[in-house]
C-alpha positions as CSV (number, residue, x, y, z in Angstrom):
1,M,19.9,51.5,-52.0
2,G,22.6,51.3,-49.5
3,L,23.0,48.7,-46.9
4,P,20.8,49.2,-43.8
5,Q,22.5,50.6,-40.8
6,I,22.8,48.4,-37.8
7,S,22.8,50.1,-34.4
8,S,25.0,49.1,-31.5
9,A,21.9,47.8,-29.7
10,G,21.1,45.7,-32.7
11,L,24.5,44.2,-32.7
12,I,24.3,43.4,-29.0
13,L,20.9,41.8,-29.4
14,A,22.1,39.7,-32.4
15,G,25.1,38.6,-30.3
16,I,22.9,37.5,-27.4
17,L,20.6,35.6,-29.8
18,F,23.6,33.9,-31.4
19,L,25.0,32.9,-28.0
20,Y,21.6,31.6,-26.9
21,V,21.2,29.4,-30.1
22,A,24.8,28.2,-29.7
23,F,24.3,27.3,-26.1
24,S,21.0,25.5,-26.9
25,I,22.8,23.4,-29.6
26,Y,25.7,22.7,-27.3
27,K,23.3,21.7,-24.5
28,K,21.4,19.4,-26.8
29,F,24.4,17.6,-28.2
30,G,26.1,17.6,-24.8
31,A,23.2,15.8,-23.3
32,Q,23.3,13.3,-26.1
33,R,27.0,12.6,-25.3
34,K,26.0,11.8,-21.7
35,R,25.5,8.1,-21.1
36,Q,21.8,7.5,-21.2
37,P,20.1,4.4,-19.7
38,P,19.2,1.9,-22.3
39,E,15.7,2.3,-23.8
40,A,13.6,-0.8,-24.2
41,P,13.0,-1.6,-27.9
42,G,9.6,-1.7,-29.4
43,G,8.5,1.8,-28.8
44,W,6.2,3.4,-31.3
45,P,6.1,7.0,-32.4
46,V,4.0,9.3,-30.1
47,V,2.7,6.5,-27.8
48,G,6.1,5.1,-27.0
49,H,5.9,1.8,-25.0
50,L,2.4,2.2,-23.7
51,H,1.1,-0.5,-26.1
52,L,3.4,-3.0,-24.4
53,L,1.7,-2.5,-21.0
54,S,-1.2,-5.0,-21.1
55,A,-4.5,-4.4,-19.3
56,T,-4.8,-8.1,-18.6
57,E,-1.4,-8.9,-17.1
58,P,-0.1,-7.3,-13.8
59,I,2.4,-4.6,-14.7
60,Q,5.0,-6.1,-12.3
61,L,5.1,-9.2,-14.4
62,T,5.4,-7.3,-17.7
63,L,8.2,-5.2,-16.4
64,A,9.9,-8.3,-14.9
65,K,10.0,-9.9,-18.3
66,M,11.5,-6.7,-19.8
67,A,14.1,-6.7,-17.1
68,D,15.1,-10.3,-18.0
69,A,15.5,-9.2,-21.6
70,Y,17.0,-5.7,-21.3
71,G,18.7,-5.6,-17.9
72,P,18.0,-4.3,-14.4
73,I,17.8,-0.6,-15.5
74,F,16.1,0.7,-18.6
75,T,13.8,3.4,-19.7
76,L,10.3,3.5,-21.3
77,R,8.7,6.2,-23.3
78,L,5.1,6.5,-22.0
79,G,3.4,9.0,-24.2
80,M,5.2,12.3,-23.6
81,K,6.7,11.1,-20.3
82,K,9.8,9.0,-19.6
83,A,10.1,6.3,-17.0
84,L,13.1,4.8,-15.5
85,V,12.5,1.1,-14.5
86,V,14.7,-0.4,-11.8
87,S,14.7,-4.1,-10.8
88,N,18.0,-4.4,-8.9
89,W,18.5,-3.7,-5.2
90,K,21.9,-2.0,-5.6
91,I,20.4,0.5,-8.1
92,A,17.3,0.9,-6.0
93,R,19.6,1.7,-3.0
94,E,21.3,4.4,-5.0
95,C,17.9,5.9,-5.9
96,F,16.7,5.9,-2.3
97,T,20.0,7.1,-0.6
98,T,22.3,9.1,-2.9
99,N,19.5,10.4,-5.0
100,D,16.7,10.2,-2.4
101,K,16.1,14.0,-2.3
102,I,16.1,14.2,-6.1
103,F,13.5,11.5,-6.4
104,A,11.4,12.8,-3.5
105,S,8.5,14.0,-5.5
106,R,5.4,12.5,-7.2
107,P,4.2,12.9,-10.8
108,K,1.2,15.1,-11.3
109,I,-1.6,12.7,-12.3
110,A,-5.3,13.1,-12.5
111,A,-6.0,10.7,-9.6
112,G,-3.7,12.7,-7.3
113,K,-5.6,15.9,-8.1
114,L,-9.1,14.7,-8.2
115,L,-9.0,11.9,-5.6
116,G,-6.3,13.4,-3.4
117,Y,-7.7,16.8,-2.6
118,D,-5.5,18.5,-5.1
119,Y,-2.4,16.5,-4.2
120,A,-2.9,16.9,-0.4
121,L,-3.2,13.1,0.1
122,I,0.1,12.1,1.7
123,G,0.9,9.4,-1.0
124,T,0.5,11.9,-3.8
125,T,1.8,15.1,-2.2
126,L,4.4,16.9,-4.3
127,S,7.8,17.7,-2.9
128,G,7.7,20.5,-0.4
129,P,7.2,21.6,3.2
130,L,3.5,20.5,3.3
131,R,4.4,16.9,2.6
132,T,7.2,16.8,5.2
133,H,4.9,18.4,7.8
134,M,2.0,16.0,7.1
135,R,4.2,12.9,7.2
136,K,5.5,14.0,10.6
137,I,2.1,14.5,11.9
138,A,0.7,11.2,10.6
139,T,3.8,9.3,12.0
140,H,3.8,10.9,15.4
141,E,0.1,11.1,16.1
142,L,-1.1,7.7,14.7
143,L,1.7,5.5,13.5
144,S,4.6,5.9,16.0
145,S,5.4,3.0,18.3
146,H,4.3,5.1,21.3
147,R,0.9,5.9,19.7
148,L,0.3,2.4,18.5
149,E,1.0,1.1,22.0
150,Q,-1.7,3.6,23.3
151,L,-4.1,2.4,20.7
152,K,-3.4,-1.4,21.0
153,H,-6.8,-1.9,22.7
154,I,-8.4,-1.1,19.4
155,R,-6.6,-3.7,17.3
156,I,-6.8,-6.3,20.0
157,S,-10.5,-5.9,20.4
158,E,-11.1,-5.8,16.7
159,V,-9.1,-9.1,16.1
160,E,-11.0,-10.7,19.0
161,S,-14.3,-9.5,17.6
162,S,-13.5,-10.9,14.2
163,M,-12.4,-14.2,15.7
164,K,-15.7,-14.4,17.5
165,G,-17.5,-13.7,14.2
166,L,-15.6,-16.5,12.5
167,Y,-16.4,-18.9,15.3
168,E,-20.1,-17.9,15.1
169,L,-20.0,-18.6,11.3
170,W,-18.5,-22.1,12.0
171,H,-21.1,-22.8,14.6
172,R,-24.1,-21.6,12.5
173,R,-23.1,-23.3,9.3
174,R,-22.3,-26.5,11.0
175,R,-25.7,-26.5,12.6
176,D,-27.6,-25.4,9.5
177,N,-25.9,-27.8,7.2
178,G,-26.3,-30.8,9.5
179,R,-22.8,-31.9,8.7
180,S,-21.3,-34.9,10.4
181,D,-17.7,-33.4,10.3
182,D,-16.6,-30.1,11.8
183,K,-15.3,-28.4,8.7
184,V,-17.1,-25.4,7.1
185,L,-16.1,-23.1,4.3
186,A,-15.3,-19.5,4.9
187,E,-14.4,-16.7,2.4
188,M,-11.4,-14.9,3.8
189,K,-11.0,-11.9,1.6
190,T,-14.1,-10.4,3.1
191,W,-13.2,-11.4,6.6
192,F,-9.7,-9.9,6.4
193,G,-11.1,-6.8,4.7
194,E,-13.7,-6.2,7.4
195,L,-11.2,-6.7,10.1
196,T,-8.7,-4.1,8.7
197,L,-11.4,-1.7,7.7
198,N,-12.9,-1.6,11.2
199,T,-9.5,-1.3,12.9
200,I,-8.1,1.6,10.9
201,F,-11.4,3.4,11.0
202,R,-11.6,3.2,14.8
203,M,-8.1,4.5,15.0
204,V,-8.8,7.5,12.7
205,T,-12.4,8.3,13.6
206,G,-13.1,6.5,16.9
207,E,-15.8,4.3,15.5
208,R,-16.0,1.0,13.6
209,F,-16.9,1.4,10.0
210,S,-19.5,-1.4,10.2
211,R,-21.2,0.4,13.1
212,A,-21.1,3.9,11.7
213,F,-22.5,3.0,8.3
214,K,-25.0,0.3,7.6
215,G,-27.1,-0.8,4.7
216,D,-26.8,1.2,1.5
217,D,-24.6,3.9,3.0
218,G,-22.1,1.3,4.2
219,E,-21.9,-0.4,0.8
220,K,-21.6,2.9,-1.0
221,Y,-18.7,4.1,1.1
222,K,-17.0,0.7,1.1
223,K,-17.3,0.6,-2.7
224,A,-15.8,4.1,-2.9
225,M,-12.8,3.0,-0.8
226,R,-12.1,0.1,-3.1
227,D,-12.8,2.2,-6.2
228,V,-10.2,4.9,-5.3
229,I,-7.4,2.3,-5.2
230,D,-8.5,0.9,-8.6
231,L,-8.8,4.4,-10.1
232,F,-5.2,5.1,-9.1
233,G,-4.1,2.2,-11.2
234,L,-6.1,3.2,-14.4
235,F,-4.4,4.4,-17.6
236,V,-5.6,8.0,-18.0
237,P,-4.6,9.4,-21.4
238,G,-4.3,12.9,-20.0
239,D,-1.5,11.7,-17.6
240,W,0.7,10.8,-20.5
241,F,-0.5,13.3,-23.1
242,P,-1.3,16.4,-21.1
243,F,-2.8,18.2,-24.1
244,L,-5.6,15.5,-24.1
245,R,-6.7,16.1,-20.5
246,W,-9.5,18.3,-21.4
247,L,-11.1,15.6,-23.5
248,D,-11.3,13.0,-20.6
249,I,-11.0,10.1,-23.0
250,G,-12.6,7.0,-21.4
251,G,-14.5,9.1,-18.8
252,H,-11.9,8.2,-16.1
253,E,-11.7,11.7,-14.7
254,K,-15.5,11.9,-14.4
255,A,-15.4,8.6,-12.5
256,M,-12.8,10.0,-10.2
257,M,-14.8,13.1,-9.4
258,K,-17.9,10.9,-8.7
259,T,-15.8,8.7,-6.3
260,A,-14.2,11.8,-4.7
261,K,-17.6,13.3,-4.0
262,V,-18.8,10.1,-2.2
263,L,-15.6,10.0,0.0
264,D,-15.9,13.7,0.7
265,E,-19.5,13.2,1.9
266,M,-18.3,10.4,4.2
267,L,-15.5,12.5,5.7
268,K,-17.7,15.5,6.1
269,R,-20.2,13.4,8.2
270,W,-17.5,12.3,10.5
271,L,-16.0,15.8,10.9
272,K,-19.4,17.2,11.7
273,E,-19.9,14.6,14.5
274,H,-16.4,15.4,15.8
275,R,-17.1,19.1,16.0
276,Q,-20.4,18.5,17.7
277,K,-18.8,16.4,20.5
278,G,-16.0,19.0,20.9
279,S,-12.3,18.4,21.4
280,L,-11.4,15.4,23.7
281,I,-7.7,16.1,23.6
282,E,-7.5,16.9,27.3
283,M,-9.4,13.7,28.3
284,D,-8.0,10.2,28.7
285,V,-5.7,9.4,25.8
286,E,-7.9,6.4,24.8
287,E,-10.9,8.7,24.2
288,F,-9.6,10.7,21.3
289,D,-8.7,9.7,17.8
290,F,-6.7,10.9,14.9
291,M,-9.5,13.1,13.5
292,D,-9.7,14.9,16.9
293,V,-5.9,15.4,16.7
294,M,-6.1,16.8,13.2
295,L,-8.9,19.3,14.0
296,S,-6.9,20.5,17.0
297,L,-3.7,20.8,15.1
298,V,-5.2,22.7,12.1
299,K,-6.7,25.1,14.5
300,D,-3.4,25.8,16.3
301,D,-0.7,25.2,13.7
302,E,0.0,28.2,11.5
303,Q,1.7,26.1,8.9
304,L,-1.3,23.8,8.6
305,S,-3.9,26.5,8.7
306,S,-2.2,28.4,5.8
307,Y,-2.8,25.3,3.6
308,D,-6.2,24.4,4.9
309,D,-9.3,26.2,4.0
310,D,-13.0,26.4,5.0
311,D,-13.6,23.0,3.5
312,D,-11.1,21.1,5.8
313,R,-9.0,20.0,2.8
314,I,-5.9,19.1,4.8
315,T,-7.8,17.4,7.6
316,K,-9.9,15.3,5.2
317,A,-6.9,14.4,3.0
318,T,-4.7,13.3,5.9
319,C,-7.4,11.2,7.5
320,L,-8.2,9.6,4.1
321,S,-4.5,8.9,3.6
322,M,-4.5,6.8,6.8
323,M,-7.7,5.0,5.9
324,L,-6.5,4.0,2.4
325,G,-3.0,3.2,3.5
326,G,-4.0,0.8,6.2
327,F,-7.1,-0.8,4.6
328,E,-6.4,-2.9,1.5
329,T,-2.7,-3.5,1.6
330,T,-2.8,-5.1,5.1
331,S,-5.7,-7.3,4.1
332,I,-3.9,-8.4,0.9
333,T,-0.8,-9.4,2.9
334,M,-2.8,-11.6,5.2
335,Q,-4.6,-13.3,2.2
336,W,-1.3,-14.2,0.5
337,A,0.2,-15.4,3.8
338,L,-2.7,-17.8,4.4
339,A,-2.8,-19.0,0.8
340,L,1.0,-19.7,0.9
341,L,0.6,-21.7,4.1
342,L,-2.3,-23.7,2.7
343,N,-0.2,-24.7,-0.3
344,N,2.7,-25.6,2.0
345,P,1.2,-27.8,4.7
346,E,4.6,-28.5,6.3
347,A,5.1,-24.8,6.9
348,L,1.6,-24.5,8.4
349,K,2.3,-27.5,10.6
350,T,5.6,-25.9,11.8
351,L,3.8,-22.6,12.6
352,Q,1.0,-24.3,14.6
353,F,3.6,-26.3,16.5
354,E,5.4,-23.1,17.4
355,L,2.1,-21.6,18.6
356,D,1.4,-24.7,20.7
357,E,4.9,-24.6,22.1
358,Q,5.0,-20.9,22.9
359,V,1.3,-20.3,23.8
360,G,-0.2,-23.7,24.5
361,Q,-3.8,-24.7,24.1
362,G,-5.1,-23.5,27.5
363,R,-5.2,-19.7,26.7
364,K,-5.6,-17.2,23.8
365,V,-2.7,-15.8,21.9
366,E,-1.7,-12.3,23.3
367,E,0.0,-9.6,21.4
368,S,3.0,-10.0,23.7
369,D,3.5,-13.5,22.4
370,V,4.3,-12.4,18.9
371,K,7.9,-11.4,19.7
372,N,8.5,-15.1,20.6
373,L,6.9,-16.5,17.5
374,L,10.0,-16.4,15.3
375,Y,8.7,-18.7,12.6
376,L,5.5,-16.6,12.3
377,Q,7.7,-13.5,11.8
378,A,9.6,-15.4,9.1
379,V,6.3,-16.4,7.4
380,V,5.3,-12.7,7.3
381,K,8.6,-11.6,5.9
382,E,8.5,-14.4,3.2
383,T,5.0,-13.3,2.2
384,L,6.1,-9.7,1.9
385,R,9.1,-10.8,-0.2
386,L,7.1,-12.9,-2.6
387,Y,3.9,-10.7,-2.7
388,P,4.6,-7.2,-1.6
389,A,1.2,-5.4,-1.3
390,V,2.3,-2.6,-3.6
391,P,4.5,-4.6,-6.2
392,I,5.6,-1.4,-8.1
393,A,6.7,1.2,-5.7
394,F,4.3,4.2,-6.1
395,P,6.0,6.3,-8.8
396,H,8.6,8.9,-7.8
397,E,9.7,11.8,-10.1
398,S,13.1,13.4,-10.3
399,I,13.1,17.1,-9.6
400,K,16.5,17.7,-11.3
401,N,19.1,15.8,-13.3
402,C,21.1,13.1,-11.6
403,I,23.3,10.1,-12.1
404,V,22.0,6.5,-11.4
405,A,24.2,3.5,-12.0
406,D,26.5,5.8,-14.0
407,Y,23.7,6.8,-16.3
408,H,22.4,10.3,-16.8
409,V,18.8,10.7,-15.7
410,S,17.0,13.9,-16.7
411,T,14.6,15.9,-14.6
412,Q,10.9,14.9,-14.5
413,T,11.8,11.3,-15.1
414,R,9.4,8.9,-13.4
415,L,11.0,6.2,-11.3
416,L,9.4,2.8,-11.2
417,V,11.0,0.3,-8.8
418,N,9.7,-3.2,-9.4
419,L,9.8,-4.5,-5.8
420,Q,8.4,-7.9,-6.7
421,K,11.2,-8.5,-9.2
422,L,13.8,-7.0,-6.9
423,H,12.8,-9.4,-4.1
424,R,13.3,-12.5,-6.3
425,D,16.9,-11.8,-7.3
426,P,18.6,-15.2,-7.5
427,L,21.9,-13.6,-6.6
428,V,20.4,-12.8,-3.2
429,W,17.8,-15.5,-2.6
430,E,18.3,-19.2,-3.1
431,D,15.3,-20.6,-4.9
432,P,13.8,-17.1,-5.1
433,N,10.3,-18.1,-6.3
434,E,9.9,-20.8,-3.5
435,F,8.0,-20.1,-0.3
436,R,10.7,-20.9,2.3
437,P,10.2,-19.0,5.6
438,E,13.2,-20.9,7.1
439,R,15.5,-18.6,5.0
440,F,14.8,-15.8,7.5
441,L,15.8,-17.9,10.5
442,S,19.5,-18.0,9.5
443,R,22.0,-15.2,10.2
444,K,22.7,-15.0,6.5
445,N,19.3,-13.5,5.8
446,H,18.6,-11.6,8.9
447,F,16.9,-8.8,7.0
448,D,14.1,-6.6,8.3
449,V,11.4,-4.9,6.1
450,R,11.8,-1.4,7.4
451,G,13.8,0.0,4.5
452,Q,17.2,-0.6,5.9
453,H,18.0,-3.6,3.8
454,P,17.4,-2.8,0.1
455,Q,17.2,-6.5,-0.8
456,L,13.8,-6.5,1.0
457,I,11.8,-3.3,0.8
458,P,8.1,-4.1,0.6
459,F,7.2,-0.8,2.2
460,G,9.7,1.2,0.1
461,S,12.7,3.0,1.3
462,G,14.1,6.5,1.9
463,R,12.2,9.6,2.9
464,M,9.0,8.5,1.0
465,M,8.8,5.1,2.6
466,C,5.4,4.0,3.9
467,P,5.0,5.3,7.4
468,G,2.6,2.5,8.5
469,I,5.1,-0.3,8.7
470,S,4.7,-1.0,12.4
471,F,0.9,-0.9,12.2
472,A,0.9,-3.4,9.3
473,L,3.3,-5.8,11.0
474,Q,1.4,-5.8,14.3
475,I,-2.1,-6.4,12.8
476,V,-0.8,-9.0,10.3
477,S,1.2,-11.0,12.9
478,L,-1.5,-10.9,15.6
479,T,-4.3,-11.8,13.2
480,L,-2.5,-14.8,11.7
481,A,-1.3,-16.0,15.1
482,K,-4.8,-15.9,16.6
483,L,-6.5,-17.5,13.5
484,L,-4.0,-20.4,13.2
485,H,-3.9,-21.0,16.9
486,T,-7.7,-21.1,17.2
487,F,-8.7,-22.9,14.0
488,E,-7.5,-25.8,11.9
489,V,-7.5,-24.5,8.3
490,G,-7.3,-26.3,5.1
491,R,-7.9,-26.2,1.4
492,P,-11.5,-26.7,0.2
493,S,-10.3,-29.6,-2.0
494,N,-7.1,-31.4,-2.8
495,E,-6.3,-28.8,-5.5
496,L,-3.7,-26.2,-4.6
497,I,-4.9,-22.7,-4.0
498,N,-4.7,-20.6,-7.2
499,M,-1.9,-18.1,-6.8
500,E,-2.6,-15.9,-9.8
501,M,-2.3,-12.2,-9.3
502,G,-4.9,-9.7,-10.4
503,V,-4.4,-6.5,-12.3
504,G,-4.2,-3.3,-10.2
505,V,-1.9,-0.9,-8.4
506,T,-1.9,-3.3,-5.4
507,C,-1.0,-7.0,-5.5
508,I,-4.5,-8.3,-5.4
509,R,-5.4,-12.0,-5.7
510,K,-7.1,-12.9,-9.0
511,N,-9.6,-15.2,-7.1
512,P,-11.2,-15.0,-3.7
513,L,-9.6,-17.0,-0.9
514,E,-11.9,-19.7,0.4
515,I,-10.8,-22.1,3.1
516,A,-12.1,-25.0,5.2
517,L,-11.9,-24.5,8.9
518,N,-12.9,-26.0,12.2
519,P,-11.8,-25.3,15.9
520,R,-8.6,-26.9,16.9
521,L,-8.5,-26.2,20.7
522,P,-10.3,-28.0,23.5
523,P,-13.9,-27.0,23.9
524,Q,-13.3,-25.2,27.2
525,A,-10.9,-22.8,25.4
526,Y,-13.9,-21.3,23.4
527,E,-15.8,-20.1,26.4
528,Y,-15.0,-16.5,25.4
529,F,-16.7,-17.1,22.0
530,Y,-19.9,-18.5,23.4
531,E,-21.7,-15.2,24.3
532,N,-24.5,-14.6,21.8
533,V,-23.6,-17.9,20.1
534,G,-25.5,-20.3,22.3
535,D,-24.5,-23.1,24.7
536,R,-23.5,-26.0,22.6
537,K,-24.0,-28.4,25.5
538,N,-27.6,-27.5,25.8
539,G,-28.1,-27.4,22.0
540,T,-29.3,-23.7,22.0
541,S,-28.3,-21.1,19.6
């Protein structure tokens, strides 16, 4: 038999196939020649470095130890995904400036889809016009300086109400316990949590959480709010091995769907009430809330209405973003600040001296006083430096290849910036692990926390930075100022407050924060607390 005849078309096809194979080989070996970031040792086949991430140690501490051993930039193989871990402010600055647009996306994870209304939650939204549009709306309509000024009556009244509740607690326990001294114990995690929850819910929905939901409903929705944050921090096998997603190993996705259903039920109830009362946009600015704004915008904005559907997906996701973003992280920061002050009595004494000097003991602290309380501002900054509420910046993902610190980083690499490690760089901070608010009173460390100084970025930096910075700083500063001006606070015993961190996506405390407190102002200064408490002079309650 003769040799088979090869047509011209066959030759062309063979040539194209050869060029494709040659290009693939060249691309593969060319990429290998590019300088790759060092990979941490200890990775296993298939699972990579997942086994090194302990479920009992906060991930920021694990990654900090790795950074000490392997340097400020390295990679981890996490199942089928690759992560770039950064612990240095100069490299972080490069990620959030030069490569900001490249890292301006989020990884597709189960929590983002199931708890975030199919990635519509602002913190999980993928790169694109929807995310940009929603961040602009959230910033302008709720979190801008102008809007926060309009809504300041809410945070002021909620802080006042919480202070009154704390005074009532002191008054009641002192009476019931028949104590000869004035000090009573108070658990502050719950107190800070209720304060921030009621404040952010009033701003978003127009009503306090504790008033809208009582009894079993209140506990159910409150638990769902806490659970959603915990669920975002879980290891979900399908996130790292996509082919396993359908198995739902561990039942995490089932738990997410259950929590999402509860939150959706809560949001639907509020939306129904808002639609029944009608739009209040044309009324006094204090009479409408963020949910009113969203309903009006979705109705009139073509870009929004094209994404939204009959189930109010965008409205619910955006409102939930604001609730989650302002709830736990703000409470966490206040807990750490108070714990640090209790363990450093000289700093506490300095802060209360400043309050007496700037405010005096004849009146209450007003929000306008905060700008003059420089040591208080330094305490807040130092707290955010040592214990950023989100210690590992929420993961970014590269949308194309880029260069970071002269290393080649491939597309779809997840970026993990260890903020807590970055904030404790001994080349930037003297005695980096010590609580020293005074460091922020010198010109040398005149840093702010708004993303402009990469040495201190507790709220992140770049185009995906947390938009709620002003709200967080206002509520934290005002609450701490009022609390420490109104009450003497101390440790329950001579032992230092335990400063261990818990495991989670946020920098939670491992143990609740219990303090001893008693009023520190003259009796006449508490007249504004006496309503519904009783007249102490007459012995009534």
